[in-house]
Biopython code that builds the backbone (N, CA, C, O; Angstrom):
import numpy as np
from Bio.PDB.StructureBuilder import StructureBuilder

atoms = [
    (1, "UNK", "N", (9.119, 3.693, -14.363)),
    (1, "UNK", "CA", (8.580, 3.545, -13.019)),
    (1, "UNK", "C", (9.148, 2.261, -12.414)),
    (1, "UNK", "O", (8.629, 1.172, -12.659)),
    (2, "UNK", "N", (10.195, 2.391, -11.637)),
    (2, "UNK", "CA", (10.782, 1.244, -10.969)),
    (2, "UNK", "C", (10.123, 1.007, -9.629)),
    (2, "UNK", "O", (9.459, 1.892, -9.089)),
    (3, "UNK", "N", (10.305, -0.184, -9.093)),
    (3, "UNK", "CA", (9.700, -0.463, -7.787)),
    (3, "UNK", "C", (10.494, 0.224, -6.683)),
    (3, "UNK", "O", (11.718, 0.330, -6.751)),
    (4, "UNK", "N", (9.777, 0.687, -5.670)),
    (4, "UNK", "CA", (10.415, 1.332, -4.531)),
    (4, "UNK", "C", (9.809, 0.867, -3.210)),
    (4, "UNK", "O", (10.026, 1.500, -2.177)),
    (5, "UNK", "N", (9.049, -0.235, -3.229)),
    (5, "UNK", "CA", (8.433, -0.793, -2.030)),
    (5, "UNK", "C", (8.982, -2.191, -1.816)),
    (5, "UNK", "O", (8.820, -3.070, -2.663)),
    (6, "UNK", "N", (9.633, -2.391, -0.674)),
    (6, "UNK", "CA", (10.239, -3.690, -0.350)),
    (6, "UNK", "C", (9.209, -4.723, 0.059)),
    (6, "UNK", "O", (8.023, -4.411, 0.165)),
    (7, "UNK", "N", (9.648, -5.950, 0.289)),
    (7, "UNK", "CA", (8.764, -7.074, 0.551)),
    (7, "UNK", "C", (7.990, -6.912, 1.858)),
    (7, "UNK", "O", (6.782, -7.146, 1.874)),
    (8, "UNK", "N", (8.630, -6.528, 2.931)),
    (8, "UNK", "CA", (7.927, -6.359, 4.213)),
    (8, "UNK", "C", (6.926, -5.220, 4.107)),
    (8, "UNK", "O", (5.781, -5.347, 4.540)),
    (9, "UNK", "N", (7.356, -4.121, 3.536)),
    (9, "UNK", "CA", (6.488, -2.955, 3.326)),
    (9, "UNK", "C", (5.310, -3.352, 2.430)),
    (9, "UNK", "O", (4.176, -2.938, 2.671)),
    (10, "UNK", "N", (5.577, -4.139, 1.419)),
    (10, "UNK", "CA", (4.558, -4.578, 0.475)),
    (10, "UNK", "C", (3.502, -5.443, 1.158)),
    (10, "UNK", "O", (2.306, -5.218, 0.974)),
    (11, "UNK", "N", (3.927, -6.416, 1.934)),
    (11, "UNK", "CA", (2.983, -7.305, 2.634)),
    (11, "UNK", "C", (2.142, -6.501, 3.612)),
    (11, "UNK", "O", (0.932, -6.713, 3.693)),
    (12, "UNK", "N", (2.747, -5.589, 4.352)),
    (12, "UNK", "CA", (2.005, -4.766, 5.289)),
    (12, "UNK", "C", (0.961, -3.905, 4.586)),
    (12, "UNK", "O", (-0.164, -3.781, 5.070)),
    (13, "UNK", "N", (1.317, -3.315, 3.462)),
    (13, "UNK", "CA", (0.376, -2.500, 2.697)),
    (13, "UNK", "C", (-0.800, -3.322, 2.196)),
    (13, "UNK", "O", (-1.944, -2.874, 2.271)),
    (14, "UNK", "N", (-0.535, -4.511, 1.688)),
    (14, "UNK", "CA", (-1.606, -5.355, 1.164)),
    (14, "UNK", "C", (-2.548, -5.791, 2.295)),
    (14, "UNK", "O", (-3.769, -5.750, 2.137)),
    (15, "UNK", "N", (-1.987, -6.202, 3.422)),
    (15, "UNK", "CA", (-2.808, -6.636, 4.554)),
    (15, "UNK", "C", (-3.655, -5.477, 5.076)),
    (15, "UNK", "O", (-4.864, -5.626, 5.256)),
    (16, "UNK", "N", (-3.036, -4.338, 5.318)),
    (16, "UNK", "CA", (-3.760, -3.178, 5.817)),
    (16, "UNK", "C", (-4.846, -2.748, 4.839)),
    (16, "UNK", "O", (-5.966, -2.443, 5.249)),
    (17, "UNK", "N", (-4.523, -2.723, 3.560)),
    (17, "UNK", "CA", (-5.503, -2.351, 2.544)),
    (17, "UNK", "C", (-6.704, -3.284, 2.525)),
    (17, "UNK", "O", (-7.846, -2.828, 2.462)),
    (18, "UNK", "N", (-6.451, -4.589, 2.578)),
    (18, "UNK", "CA", (-7.546, -5.556, 2.578)),
    (18, "UNK", "C", (-8.399, -5.447, 3.835)),
    (18, "UNK", "O", (-9.625, -5.526, 3.763)),
    (19, "UNK", "N", (-7.763, -5.268, 4.977)),
    (19, "UNK", "CA", (-8.493, -5.129, 6.236)),
    (19, "UNK", "C", (-9.396, -3.893, 6.192)),
    (19, "UNK", "O", (-10.559, -3.955, 6.590)),
    (20, "UNK", "N", (-8.862, -2.785, 5.713)),
    (20, "UNK", "CA", (-9.666, -1.557, 5.638)),
    (20, "UNK", "C", (-10.842, -1.697, 4.687)),
    (20, "UNK", "O", (-11.942, -1.231, 4.985)),
    (21, "UNK", "N", (-10.619, -2.330, 3.554)),
    (21, "UNK", "CA", (-11.695, -2.514, 2.582)),
    (21, "UNK", "C", (-12.768, -3.454, 3.145)),
    (21, "UNK", "O", (-13.963, -3.192, 3.007)),
    (22, "UNK", "N", (-12.340, -4.538, 3.772)),
    (22, "UNK", "CA", (-13.316, -5.471, 4.382)),
    (22, "UNK", "C", (-14.108, -4.791, 5.499)),
    (22, "UNK", "O", (-15.308, -5.019, 5.647)),
    (23, "UNK", "N", (-13.432, -3.965, 6.272)),
    (23, "UNK", "CA", (-14.095, -3.247, 7.342)),
    (23, "UNK", "C", (-15.162, -2.307, 6.780)),
    (23, "UNK", "O", (-16.279, -2.250, 7.295)),
    (24, "UNK", "N", (-14.821, -1.586, 5.744)),
    (24, "UNK", "CA", (-15.785, -0.676, 5.113)),
    (24, "UNK", "C", (-16.937, -1.439, 4.490)),
    (24, "UNK", "O", (-18.083, -0.990, 4.533)),
    (25, "UNK", "N", (-16.637, -2.595, 3.910)),
    (25, "UNK", "CA", (-17.686, -3.386, 3.241)),
    (25, "UNK", "C", (-18.640, -4.040, 4.234)),
    (25, "UNK", "O", (-19.768, -4.376, 3.873)),
    (26, "UNK", "N", (-18.207, -4.224, 5.474)),
    (26, "UNK", "CA", (-19.074, -4.849, 6.469)),
    (26, "UNK", "C", (-19.601, -3.797, 7.445)),
    (26, "UNK", "O", (-19.414, -3.907, 8.656)),
    (27, "UNK", "N", (-20.243, -2.809, 6.912)),
    (27, "UNK", "CA", (-20.924, -1.758, 7.680)),
    (27, "UNK", "C", (-19.989, -0.876, 8.482)),
    (27, "UNK", "O", (-20.399, -0.280, 9.478)),
    (28, "UNK", "N", (-18.756, -0.786, 8.067)),
    (28, "UNK", "CA", (-17.816, 0.138, 8.661)),
    (28, "UNK", "C", (-17.999, 1.504, 8.023)),
    (28, "UNK", "O", (-18.895, 1.695, 7.201)),
    (29, "UNK", "N", (-17.163, 2.443, 8.394)),
    (29, "UNK", "CA", (-17.267, 3.793, 7.800)),
    (29, "UNK", "C", (-16.844, 3.748, 6.313)),
    (29, "UNK", "O", (-15.978, 2.967, 5.917)),
    (30, "UNK", "N", (-17.469, 4.591, 5.531)),
    (30, "UNK", "CA", (-17.194, 4.575, 4.090)),
    (30, "UNK", "C", (-15.751, 5.041, 3.786)),
    (30, "UNK", "O", (-15.208, 4.714, 2.731)),
    (31, "UNK", "N", (-15.144, 5.791, 4.695)),
    (31, "UNK", "CA", (-13.768, 6.225, 4.433)),
    (31, "UNK", "C", (-12.804, 5.043, 4.482)),
    (31, "UNK", "O", (-11.641, 5.188, 4.106)),
    (32, "UNK", "N", (-13.253, 3.898, 4.929)),
    (32, "UNK", "CA", (-12.420, 2.703, 4.962)),
    (32, "UNK", "C", (-12.005, 2.236, 3.573)),
    (32, "UNK", "O", (-11.021, 1.514, 3.410)),
    (33, "UNK", "N", (-12.784, 2.667, 2.568)),
    (33, "UNK", "CA", (-12.411, 2.295, 1.185)),
    (33, "UNK", "C", (-11.126, 2.964, 0.723)),
    (33, "UNK", "O", (-10.619, 2.651, -0.354)),
    (34, "UNK", "N", (-10.601, 3.865, 1.510)),
    (34, "UNK", "CA", (-9.293, 4.448, 1.184)),
    (34, "UNK", "C", (-8.217, 3.358, 1.233)),
    (34, "UNK", "O", (-7.098, 3.572, 0.765)),
    (35, "UNK", "N", (-8.548, 2.204, 1.791)),
    (35, "UNK", "CA", (-7.650, 1.064, 1.822)),
    (35, "UNK", "C", (-7.209, 0.614, 0.445)),
    (35, "UNK", "O", (-6.238, -0.131, 0.316)),
    (36, "UNK", "N", (-7.906, 1.056, -0.579)),
    (36, "UNK", "CA", (-7.500, 0.711, -1.959)),
    (36, "UNK", "C", (-6.137, 1.302, -2.275)),
    (36, "UNK", "O", (-5.412, 0.756, -3.106)),
    (37, "UNK", "N", (-5.771, 2.401, -1.633)),
    (37, "UNK", "CA", (-4.481, 3.036, -1.902)),
    (37, "UNK", "C", (-3.325, 2.162, -1.440)),
    (37, "UNK", "O", (-2.459, 1.843, -2.254)),
    (38, "UNK", "N", (-3.268, 1.755, -0.166)),
    (38, "UNK", "CA", (-2.161, 0.884, 0.204)),
    (38, "UNK", "C", (-2.197, -0.467, -0.513)),
    (38, "UNK", "O", (-1.149, -1.046, -0.798)),
    (39, "UNK", "N", (-3.408, -0.975, -0.807)),
    (39, "UNK", "CA", (-3.514, -2.222, -1.528)),
    (39, "UNK", "C", (-2.866, -2.124, -2.903)),
    (39, "UNK", "O", (-2.081, -2.995, -3.278)),
    (40, "UNK", "N", (-3.183, -1.080, -3.656)),
    (40, "UNK", "CA", (-2.606, -0.913, -4.979)),
    (40, "UNK", "C", (-1.112, -0.645, -4.945)),
    (40, "UNK", "O", (-0.370, -1.160, -5.782)),
    (41, "UNK", "N", (-0.666, 0.152, -3.990)),
    (41, "UNK", "CA", (0.780, 0.432, -3.906)),
    (41, "UNK", "C", (1.546, -0.837, -3.529)),
    (41, "UNK", "O", (2.692, -1.014, -3.943)),
    (42, "UNK", "N", (0.922, -1.714, -2.749)),
    (42, "UNK", "CA", (1.548, -2.982, -2.425)),
    (42, "UNK", "C", (1.570, -3.933, -3.614)),
    (42, "UNK", "O", (2.558, -4.631, -3.842)),
    (43, "UNK", "N", (0.492, -3.957, -4.359)),
    (43, "UNK", "CA", (0.408, -4.849, -5.526)),
    (43, "UNK", "C", (1.398, -4.443, -6.614)),
    (43, "UNK", "O", (2.081, -5.286, -7.196)),
    (44, "UNK", "N", (1.466, -3.128, -6.883)),
    (44, "UNK", "CA", (2.327, -2.653, -7.956)),
    (44, "UNK", "C", (3.756, -2.342, -7.518)),
    (44, "UNK", "O", (4.585, -1.951, -8.340)),
    (45, "UNK", "N", (4.047, -2.510, -6.237)),
    (45, "UNK", "CA", (5.396, -2.275, -5.688)),
    (45, "UNK", "C", (5.935, -0.870, -5.972)),
    (45, "UNK", "O", (7.142, -0.675, -6.114)),
    (46, "UNK", "N", (5.037, 0.089, -6.050)),
    (46, "UNK", "CA", (5.437, 1.461, -6.330)),
    (46, "UNK", "C", (4.601, 2.421, -5.510)),
    (46, "UNK", "O", (3.374, 2.333, -5.508)),
    (47, "UNK", "N", (5.258, 3.343, -4.811)),
    (47, "UNK", "CA", (4.574, 4.355, -4.017)),
    (47, "UNK", "C", (5.014, 5.731, -4.502)),
    (47, "UNK", "O", (6.189, 6.074, -4.367)),
    (48, "UNK", "N", (4.100, 6.536, -5.067)),
    (48, "UNK", "CA", (4.477, 7.866, -5.569)),
    (48, "UNK", "C", (4.999, 8.792, -4.461)),
    (48, "UNK", "O", (5.846, 9.647, -4.724)),
    (49, "UNK", "N", (4.507, 8.632, -3.238)),
    (49, "UNK", "CA", (4.983, 9.468, -2.136)),
    (49, "UNK", "C", (6.443, 9.138, -1.830)),
    (49, "UNK", "O", (7.237, 10.035, -1.547)),
    (50, "UNK", "N", (6.798, 7.846, -1.886)),
    (50, "UNK", "CA", (8.197, 7.469, -1.686)),
    (50, "UNK", "C", (9.072, 8.100, -2.766)),
    (50, "UNK", "O", (10.183, 8.543, -2.478)),
    (51, "UNK", "N", (8.592, 8.143, -3.982)),
    (51, "UNK", "CA", (9.363, 8.736, -5.089)),
    (51, "UNK", "C", (9.636, 10.207, -4.791)),
    (51, "UNK", "O", (10.765, 10.671, -4.953)),
    (52, "UNK", "N", (8.615, 10.944, -4.357)),
    (52, "UNK", "CA", (8.756, 12.374, -4.053)),
    (52, "UNK", "C", (9.731, 12.598, -2.915)),
    (52, "UNK", "O", (10.536, 13.529, -2.951)),
    (53, "UNK", "N", (9.660, 11.746, -1.904)),
    (53, "UNK", "CA", (10.533, 11.874, -0.740)),
    (53, "UNK", "C", (11.913, 11.245, -0.928)),
    (53, "UNK", "O", (12.792, 11.387, -0.078)),
    (54, "UNK", "N", (12.090, 10.559, -2.036)),
    (54, "UNK", "CA", (13.388, 9.916, -2.320)),
    (54, "UNK", "C", (13.616, 8.659, -1.489)),
    (54, "UNK", "O", (14.760, 8.268, -1.256)),
    (55, "UNK", "N", (12.540, 8.028, -1.042)),
    (55, "UNK", "CA", (12.660, 6.816, -0.230)),
    (55, "UNK", "C", (12.613, 5.554, -1.092)),
    (55, "UNK", "O", (12.078, 5.557, -2.201)),
    (56, "UNK", "N", (13.177, 4.497, -0.562)),
    (56, "UNK", "CA", (13.162, 3.219, -1.229)),
    (56, "UNK", "C", (13.362, 2.137, -0.180)),
    (56, "UNK", "O", (14.381, 2.123, 0.511)),
    (57, "UNK", "N", (12.393, 1.227, -0.054)),
    (57, "UNK", "CA", (12.499, 0.158, 0.937)),
    (57, "UNK", "C", (12.855, -1.179, 0.287)),
    (57, "UNK", "O", (12.793, -2.220, 0.941)),
    (58, "UNK", "N", (13.221, -1.159, -0.978)),
    (58, "UNK", "CA", (13.556, -2.378, -1.696)),
    (58, "UNK", "C", (14.923, -2.932, -1.332)),
    (58, "UNK", "O", (15.165, -4.126, -1.504)),
    (59, "UNK", "N", (15.784, -2.125, -0.854)),
    (59, "UNK", "CA", (17.136, -2.571, -0.608)),
    (59, "UNK", "C", (17.982, -2.366, -1.861)),
    (59, "UNK", "O", (17.585, -1.643, -2.775)),
    (60, "UNK", "N", (19.106, -2.981, -1.897)),
    (60, "UNK", "CA", (20.000, -2.836, -3.049)),
    (60, "UNK", "C", (19.663, -3.838, -4.139)),
    (60, "UNK", "O", (19.242, -4.959, -3.852)),
    (61, "UNK", "N", (19.846, -3.441, -5.373)),
    (61, "UNK", "CA", (19.605, -4.317, -6.496)),
    (61, "UNK", "C", (20.913, -4.908, -6.984)),
    (61, "UNK", "O", (20.922, -5.685, -7.939)),
]
sb = StructureBuilder()
sb.init_structure("model")
sb.init_model(0)
sb.init_chain("A")
sb.init_seg("    ")
for serial, (resi, resn, name, xyz) in enumerate(atoms, 1):
    if name == "N":
        sb.init_residue(resn, " ", resi, " ")
    sb.init_atom(name, np.array(xyz, "f"), 0.0, 1.0, " ", f" {name:<3s}", serial, name[0])
structure = sb.get_structure()
C-alpha cells in the first residue's frame, strides 16, 4: 500500500475532516462524523478510491 495522496490534498483532507468532526461534536448533524474518512485518508496518505480510479496526487518519486 503506497501513498497516493499529495501534500496539498493531504492538508485539505485533514482540515476538512477536523472541521466536519468538530461541527458534528458541537450539536451539528450526526452525519458530520463522516469527516473521519477524509481525516484518516489524509493521515495515512492513502485513498482507496484513488487506487480504484488510478489517480495519484503525490507527483513523481
